[in-house]
N, C-alpha and C positions, 0 to 999 in steps of 0.2 A: 545644488548637487555637490556633495563633498567628494573630493578626490582622495584616493587611497594609494599608497605605494604598493606596487606589485613587482615581484622579482620573477623574471622569466629567464630561461636558459636556452641559448642558441649556440650551437657548435661548442658546447662545453664551457661557455662563458656566461656569467650572470649579468643581466641588465636590469636596473631598477627603473620602472616606468610608473608615472602617476596616471590614474584614470578614474572616472566615476565608479563608485562601488558597484553599481548595477551592471556595469560593462566588464567587470573583472573576469567572469567566466569566458566571455567572447575573446578578450585579450589573451588569456591563457591558451585558449584553443588555437587562436591565430599564431601564437608563438610556437606551439607544438607543431603546427602545420609547416611553418617556415623552417623550423629546425629540421624536420624530416626532409623537406625539399633540399635544403642546403647539405644535409648529410648524404643524401642520394647523389648529389653532384660531386661532393668531395670523394665519395667512395668510388665513383666511376673512374677517378684518376686522370680524367682528360683536362680538368681545369684546376689550376693551382693558384692559391692566394685567396685570402678571405674576401677581399673586395671583389674579385672576379666571381667567386662563388656566389656572393650576395647579389651581384648584378644578374647573373644567369638565373638564379632562383627568382628574382623579381621579374625578369622577362618571362620565365616559364609560367609563373602564377598569373601575370597579366594576360598572357596568351590564352591560358585556360579560362580566365574570367571573361575575356572578350568573346571567345568561342561560345561559351554558355549563353552570353547575351544574344549573340546572333541566332543560336538555336531557339531561344525563347521568342525572338522576333519572328522567326520563320513559322513557329507553331502558331503564334498569334495571327499571322497572315493567313495560314491554312484554315484556322478556325473562322476567321472573318469571311473568307471565300466560301466556306461551307454554309455559313449562316446566310450569306447573300443568295447562294444557290437554292437553299431551302425556302427562303422568302420568295424568290422568283417562282418556284414551283407552287407554293401556297397561293400566291397572287394569280397564277395561271388557273389553278384548280378552282379558286373562288370565282374568278371571272367566267370560267367555262360552266360552272354549276349554276351561276346566276342567269345564264342565257337560255 
């Protein structure tokens, strides 16, 4: 896997990063997303300083990611419960029909 240099811009600063060529679009998408989050925080005016903006953006993104993971886990549990309920109904129907 060959690495290629990629230039991304975050808060009007260019950063050069190496990544595998096939991951370049995802890296660029990630950089745009981070740039947008950091710009939103900077424009709110409540947080000053690049390092603090970066930390807050990181916390916000992590919070969103963990919440999405929790939602997916809850959906999986709901589906499992529904499958179990259907299986119980089928078992009951089959046992009742066989008698």
